[in-house]
C-alpha positions as CSV (number, residue, x, y, z in Angstrom):
1,M,3.6,62.0,-84.9
2,A,0.6,60.0,-86.2
3,N,-1.4,61.5,-88.9
4,R,-4.4,63.0,-87.2
5,R,-6.7,63.4,-90.2
6,S,-7.2,60.9,-93.0
7,R,-8.9,61.3,-96.5
8,R,-11.3,58.7,-97.6
9,Q,-12.9,58.3,-101.1
10,F,-15.8,60.1,-99.9
11,G,-15.5,62.7,-97.1
12,W,-12.7,62.9,-94.4
13,V,-12.2,61.8,-90.7
14,R,-10.3,63.9,-88.5
15,K,-9.1,63.2,-84.9
16,L,-9.5,65.9,-82.4
17,P,-7.3,67.0,-79.7
18,S,-10.1,65.3,-77.2
19,G,-9.6,61.9,-79.0
20,R,-12.7,61.6,-80.4
21,F,-13.3,61.8,-84.4
22,Q,-14.7,64.4,-86.5
23,A,-16.4,63.5,-89.8
24,S,-17.1,65.8,-92.9
25,Y,-17.9,65.8,-96.6
26,L,-18.7,68.0,-99.5
27,A,-22.3,68.6,-100.1
28,P,-23.4,68.9,-104.1
29,D,-23.2,72.8,-103.6
30,G,-19.5,72.4,-102.7
31,G,-19.9,73.3,-99.2
32,R,-18.8,71.1,-96.4
33,R,-21.1,69.4,-94.1
34,Y,-20.2,68.2,-90.7
35,A,-21.6,65.3,-88.6
36,P,-23.9,66.7,-85.7
37,E,-21.7,64.9,-83.2
38,T,-18.5,63.4,-82.6
39,F,-17.6,59.7,-82.7
40,K,-15.7,57.6,-80.3
41,T,-13.8,55.7,-83.0
42,R,-12.6,56.2,-86.5
43,G,-14.6,53.4,-87.7
44,D,-17.7,55.0,-86.2
45,A,-17.1,58.0,-88.2
46,A,-16.2,56.3,-91.3
47,A,-19.9,54.2,-91.0
48,W,-21.6,57.5,-90.8
49,L,-19.9,58.9,-93.8
50,T,-20.9,55.7,-95.6
51,L,-24.6,56.2,-94.7
52,R,-24.4,59.7,-96.1
53,E,-22.8,58.6,-99.2
54,S,-25.3,55.9,-99.8
55,E,-28.2,58.7,-99.2
56,M,-26.5,60.5,-102.3
57,L,-26.3,57.8,-104.6
58,R,-30.1,56.9,-103.8
59,G,-31.3,60.5,-104.2
60,E,-32.4,60.3,-100.5
61,W,-29.7,63.1,-99.1
62,V,-31.4,66.0,-97.3
63,D,-29.2,69.1,-96.6
64,P,-28.7,69.3,-92.8
65,E,-28.3,72.9,-93.5
66,L,-32.0,73.4,-94.4
67,G,-33.1,71.2,-91.4
68,R,-31.6,74.1,-88.7
69,I,-34.5,76.5,-89.5
70,T,-36.6,76.4,-86.2
71,L,-40.3,75.2,-86.2
72,A,-41.3,78.8,-84.9
73,T,-39.8,80.1,-88.1
74,F,-40.8,77.7,-90.5
75,G,-44.4,77.3,-89.3
76,S,-45.0,81.0,-89.1
77,R,-43.7,81.5,-92.7
78,W,-46.0,78.3,-93.8
79,I,-49.1,79.9,-92.4
80,E,-48.2,83.3,-93.8
81,E,-47.4,82.1,-97.3
82,H,-50.2,79.5,-97.7
83,R,-53.4,80.4,-99.8
84,L,-55.9,80.4,-96.8
85,S,-59.0,82.1,-96.2
86,D,-58.8,84.7,-93.6
87,R,-60.9,82.8,-91.2
88,T,-58.6,79.6,-91.6
89,R,-55.4,81.7,-91.5
90,E,-57.0,83.2,-88.3
91,L,-57.5,79.6,-86.8
92,Y,-53.9,78.3,-87.9
93,E,-52.1,81.3,-86.1
94,M,-54.3,80.7,-82.9
95,L,-53.3,77.0,-83.2
96,F,-49.5,77.6,-83.6
97,R,-49.1,80.4,-81.2
98,L,-51.1,78.5,-78.4
99,H,-50.6,75.1,-79.0
100,I,-47.7,74.2,-81.3
101,S,-44.7,77.2,-80.7
102,P,-44.8,77.3,-77.1
103,F,-43.9,73.4,-76.9
104,L,-41.9,72.8,-80.1
105,G,-41.1,76.1,-81.7
106,G,-37.8,76.6,-80.6
107,R,-36.6,73.0,-82.1
108,Q,-34.9,72.7,-85.5
109,L,-37.0,71.0,-88.1
110,A,-34.4,68.2,-88.2
111,R,-34.8,67.8,-84.7
112,V,-38.4,67.4,-84.3
113,S,-38.8,63.5,-83.8
114,P,-41.5,61.1,-83.5
115,D,-41.1,60.8,-79.8
116,S,-41.0,64.8,-79.4
117,V,-44.4,64.6,-81.3
118,R,-45.6,62.2,-79.1
119,A,-44.5,64.0,-76.1
120,W,-46.1,67.2,-77.1
121,R,-49.4,65.7,-77.8
122,N,-49.5,63.9,-74.6
123,Q,-48.6,67.3,-72.8
124,L,-51.3,69.2,-74.4
125,L,-54.0,66.9,-73.4
126,N,-52.4,66.7,-69.9
127,D,-52.5,70.2,-69.7
128,G,-56.5,70.2,-70.4
129,R,-56.4,71.0,-74.1
130,S,-59.5,69.5,-75.6
131,A,-59.1,66.6,-77.9
132,D,-60.4,68.7,-80.8
133,A,-57.9,71.4,-80.1
134,A,-55.2,68.6,-80.0
135,A,-56.4,67.0,-83.2
136,K,-56.6,70.2,-85.0
137,S,-53.0,71.2,-83.9
138,Y,-51.6,67.9,-85.1
139,R,-53.2,68.1,-88.2
140,L,-51.6,71.6,-88.9
141,L,-48.1,70.3,-87.5
142,R,-48.3,67.4,-89.8
143,A,-49.1,69.7,-93.1
144,I,-46.4,72.3,-91.7
145,M,-44.0,69.2,-91.9
146,N,-45.1,67.8,-95.1
147,T,-44.0,71.0,-96.7
148,A,-40.8,70.7,-95.0
149,I,-40.2,67.3,-96.9
150,D,-41.3,68.9,-100.3
151,D,-38.6,71.4,-99.5
152,G,-36.0,69.0,-99.0
153,R,-35.4,69.9,-95.3
154,I,-36.3,66.6,-93.5
155,R,-36.7,63.3,-95.0
156,R,-39.7,61.6,-93.0
157,N,-42.7,63.1,-91.3
158,P,-42.5,62.8,-87.5
159,C,-46.1,62.9,-87.2
160,R,-47.0,59.2,-87.1
161,I,-49.4,59.0,-84.3
162,K,-52.4,56.5,-85.8
163,G,-55.8,58.4,-84.9
164,A,-54.0,61.6,-83.6
165,D,-55.6,63.6,-86.4
166,K,-59.1,62.8,-85.3
167,A,-61.5,63.6,-82.3
168,H,-64.4,61.9,-81.2
169,T,-67.3,64.2,-81.5
170,P,-71.0,63.4,-80.7
171,E,-73.0,62.9,-83.6
172,R,-74.9,66.3,-84.6
173,P,-78.5,66.4,-84.8
174,V,-80.4,66.4,-87.7
175,A,-83.8,68.3,-88.0
176,T,-86.9,66.8,-89.8
177,I,-88.6,68.4,-92.7
178,A,-91.3,69.6,-90.4
179,Q,-88.7,71.3,-87.9
180,V,-87.1,73.1,-90.5
181,Y,-90.5,74.5,-91.9
182,T,-91.4,75.4,-88.2
183,L,-88.2,77.0,-87.4
184,A,-88.4,78.9,-90.7
185,E,-91.8,80.2,-89.6
186,L,-90.9,81.2,-85.9
187,I,-87.5,82.9,-87.2
188,G,-89.8,85.4,-89.2
189,D,-90.5,86.6,-92.8
190,R,-86.8,88.3,-93.6
191,F,-84.9,85.0,-92.7
192,R,-87.7,82.5,-93.0
193,V,-86.0,81.7,-96.8
194,F,-82.5,82.1,-95.1
195,I,-83.6,79.0,-92.8
196,L,-84.9,76.9,-95.9
197,A,-82.1,77.5,-98.2
198,A,-79.5,76.5,-95.5
199,A,-81.5,73.2,-95.0
200,F,-82.5,72.2,-98.6
201,T,-79.4,73.5,-100.6
202,G,-76.6,72.5,-97.9
203,L,-75.0,75.9,-98.3
204,R,-72.6,77.4,-95.5
205,W,-73.6,80.3,-93.3
206,G,-70.7,82.5,-95.0
207,E,-72.0,81.1,-98.8
208,L,-75.5,82.1,-97.9
209,L,-74.6,85.8,-96.9
210,A,-72.4,86.1,-99.8
211,L,-75.0,85.4,-102.5
212,R,-76.3,88.4,-104.9
213,R,-79.0,88.3,-107.0
214,M,-77.0,87.4,-110.1
215,D,-75.8,84.2,-108.5
216,V,-79.3,82.8,-108.5
217,N,-81.0,81.9,-111.5
218,L,-84.5,81.0,-110.7
219,D,-85.3,79.8,-114.0
220,A,-82.4,77.2,-114.3
221,R,-83.0,76.2,-110.7
222,T,-79.2,77.0,-109.8
223,I,-77.0,78.7,-107.4
224,N,-73.5,79.7,-108.4
225,V,-71.4,79.8,-105.1
226,T,-68.3,81.8,-105.8
227,R,-67.8,83.6,-102.6
228,S,-68.2,83.5,-99.0
229,V,-68.4,86.0,-96.0
230,N,-65.7,85.2,-93.3
231,E,-66.4,86.7,-89.9
232,L,-63.0,87.2,-87.9
233,S,-62.5,87.1,-84.1
234,R,-63.2,90.7,-83.6
235,G,-66.2,90.8,-85.8
236,R,-64.6,91.9,-89.0
237,L,-66.2,90.6,-92.2
238,V,-64.2,89.6,-94.9
239,V,-65.6,88.3,-98.4
240,G,-63.3,86.1,-100.2
241,P,-63.4,82.7,-101.9
242,P,-65.1,79.5,-100.7
243,K,-63.7,77.6,-98.2
244,S,-61.9,75.5,-100.7
245,A,-61.5,75.3,-104.4
246,A,-64.1,72.8,-104.5
247,G,-66.3,74.8,-102.7
248,A,-66.7,77.2,-105.8
249,R,-69.8,75.2,-107.3
250,T,-73.2,75.3,-109.0
251,V,-75.8,73.9,-106.7
252,T,-79.4,72.9,-108.1
253,I,-82.2,74.4,-106.1
254,P,-85.0,72.1,-105.0
255,G,-88.3,72.9,-106.5
256,V,-90.1,73.4,-103.4
257,L,-87.5,76.4,-102.7
258,V,-87.8,78.2,-106.0
259,D,-91.2,79.9,-105.2
260,E,-90.0,80.6,-101.8
261,L,-86.8,82.5,-103.3
262,R,-88.8,84.4,-106.0
263,R,-91.2,85.8,-103.1
264,H,-88.3,86.5,-100.9
265,Q,-86.3,88.2,-103.9
266,A,-89.4,90.5,-104.7
267,E,-89.9,91.3,-100.9
268,F,-86.4,91.9,-99.3
269,V,-83.6,91.9,-102.3
270,G,-82.9,94.9,-104.4
271,T,-83.2,94.8,-108.4
272,E,-79.7,95.3,-108.9
273,P,-77.5,92.3,-110.1
274,W,-75.2,92.5,-107.2
275,A,-77.9,93.1,-104.6
276,L,-77.2,90.9,-101.7
277,V,-80.1,88.1,-101.2
278,F,-80.0,87.8,-97.3
279,T,-79.5,90.9,-95.0
280,G,-80.8,92.3,-91.9
281,S,-83.4,95.0,-91.8
282,K,-81.0,97.8,-92.3
283,G,-79.7,95.9,-95.1
284,A,-76.3,95.0,-93.9
285,T,-74.7,91.5,-93.9
286,P,-75.9,90.2,-90.4
287,R,-72.9,88.7,-88.0
288,R,-73.2,85.7,-86.2
289,S,-73.6,87.1,-82.3
290,T,-76.0,89.7,-83.1
291,W,-78.3,87.6,-85.6
292,R,-78.7,84.9,-83.1
293,Q,-79.8,87.9,-80.5
294,T,-82.2,89.3,-83.1
295,V,-84.0,85.9,-84.1
296,Q,-83.6,84.4,-80.1
297,W,-82.0,81.6,-81.7
298,S,-82.1,79.6,-78.3
299,A,-85.6,80.1,-77.4
300,T,-86.6,79.7,-81.0
301,I,-84.9,76.2,-81.5
302,K,-86.7,75.0,-78.3
303,E,-90.1,76.1,-79.4
304,A,-89.3,74.3,-82.8
305,G,-88.9,71.4,-81.2
306,L,-85.1,71.2,-81.6
307,P,-82.5,69.9,-79.3
308,E,-80.7,72.5,-77.0
309,G,-77.1,73.1,-78.6
310,F,-79.0,72.7,-82.4
311,H,-76.7,75.0,-84.5
312,F,-77.2,76.9,-87.6
313,H,-74.4,74.6,-89.4
314,D,-76.8,71.6,-88.4
315,L,-79.0,72.9,-91.0
316,R,-76.4,72.2,-93.6
317,H,-76.1,68.7,-91.9
318,T,-79.7,68.2,-92.1
319,G,-79.7,68.9,-95.9
320,N,-76.8,66.7,-96.6
321,H,-78.4,64.0,-95.1
322,L,-81.6,64.6,-97.1
323,A,-79.8,64.8,-100.3
324,S,-77.9,61.2,-99.2
325,Q,-81.4,59.7,-98.5
326,S,-82.7,61.0,-102.0
327,G,-80.2,58.7,-103.7
328,A,-77.0,61.0,-104.2
329,S,-73.9,59.1,-104.9
330,T,-71.0,59.8,-102.7
331,R,-69.6,62.0,-105.7
332,E,-72.7,64.1,-106.3
333,L,-72.8,64.7,-102.4
334,M,-68.9,65.7,-102.6
335,H,-70.0,68.4,-105.2
336,R,-73.0,69.7,-103.6
337,M,-71.5,70.1,-100.2
338,G,-68.4,71.5,-101.9
339,H,-65.8,69.0,-100.5
340,A,-62.6,67.9,-102.3
341,S,-62.4,65.0,-99.9
342,M,-64.4,61.8,-100.0
343,R,-64.4,61.7,-96.3
344,A,-67.1,63.9,-95.1
345,A,-69.6,62.9,-98.0
346,L,-69.1,59.1,-96.7
347,V,-70.4,60.2,-93.4
348,Y,-73.7,61.0,-95.1
349,Q,-73.5,58.1,-97.4
350,H,-73.7,56.1,-94.3
351,A,-77.1,57.5,-93.9
352,T,-78.1,56.0,-97.6
353,D,-76.8,52.6,-96.3
354,E,-78.8,52.6,-93.6
355,R,-81.9,53.6,-95.8
356,A,-80.9,50.8,-98.0
357,R,-81.1,48.2,-95.2
358,Q,-84.2,49.6,-94.1
359,I,-85.7,49.0,-97.7
360,A,-84.4,45.4,-97.6
361,D,-85.9,44.8,-94.4
362,R,-89.3,45.8,-95.7
363,L,-88.7,43.9,-98.9
364,S,-87.9,40.9,-96.8
365,E,-91.4,41.5,-94.8
366,V,-93.2,41.4,-97.9
367,V,-91.5,38.4,-99.2
368,E,-92.2,36.4,-96.0
369,R,-95.9,37.5,-96.3
370,E,-96.3,36.5,-99.8
371,K,-94.5,33.5,-100.3
372,P,-95.9,30.2,-100.4
373,R,-96.3,28.1,-97.2
374,D,-95.8,24.6,-97.1
375,D,-99.1,24.2,-95.1
376,D,-100.7,26.1,-97.9
377,S,-100.7,23.2,-100.5
378,D,-103.8,21.3,-101.2
379,G,-102.3,18.0,-100.3
380,E,-101.8,16.9,-103.8
381,A,-98.8,19.2,-105.2
382,G,-95.6,17.3,-104.9
383,A,-97.7,13.7,-104.2
384,V,-96.2,10.5,-105.7
385,D,-98.4,9.1,-108.2
386,T,-98.4,5.4,-107.2
387,G,-100.6,4.1,-110.0
388,G,-103.6,3.2,-108.0
């Protein structure tokens, strides 16, 4: 009887009763690992073992056992274990539950391939998911798979669709300084400085609401941002750290805002160091939905001459544009905005580039007006002396 199992220098090849060949080898932990499928010929099985041996020699071997966990299990664990703000965690749970797990959750990590990711994204868009939701879901999946690489569960990230992490969104509106002041006046005394601070410091909604008297140093003209208020989907307010590590920062207050803040504190803020700087009429932290109704946001922005759909966050957008036009560098913008990445700051830096071009154009106009003209000469400059 022919020997149905042969021993190689690395691994084993065994002929099965079906006539196909099975390949296996010993992993570094001493456990046996089998090829995920059988082979038609002994040579094909031997070639597969040669590849696994080569991966071990190069330090690129990935334990297939680790890649057998499903994406649903690994992704849920990823969201649970990562350090995230409550609002971001809620967003990730929603994206994973609605847009990722129903399509890819049952697959093993090792079985999530580039073509399955492409098919998943196409299905999202074909099923009517917005481009923004698809881009956010893609970024989340890519982050989860990057951790799977770090954990030695997969070798390469299957998320390789160029541009899939971006969604085209229309340019957000920017208010003029006059519109900011008009809006602040129309909003009313209690939230007048809330509007001005959003526009002239670039702080986020949650960062402004989390400010306490001790965070604002009017003599030094600084605001220490150390916490943020997050409003979850059911209206619960949670105070936690800023959106990212870069969000914990010290922001310099523009001089025009110092006296405004001083008057606001005297009228609306308690004397205790922990007293909140911005509260509703009953001393509570405002919620977005009820605050918009209280100040009649839609009607008020219209009266201020701002476009329909102007959001409170667009005041921060306005402040970042103003800082950029004031000459702030990309690094300075990153710090002021509380961003660790240059990507967002470069959006505002583009405004500075536009301003630089305007200055260059005006300079060109001045030079054109003042430079000597050929027909301005008195007829003697440049004349050749003939000696006559």
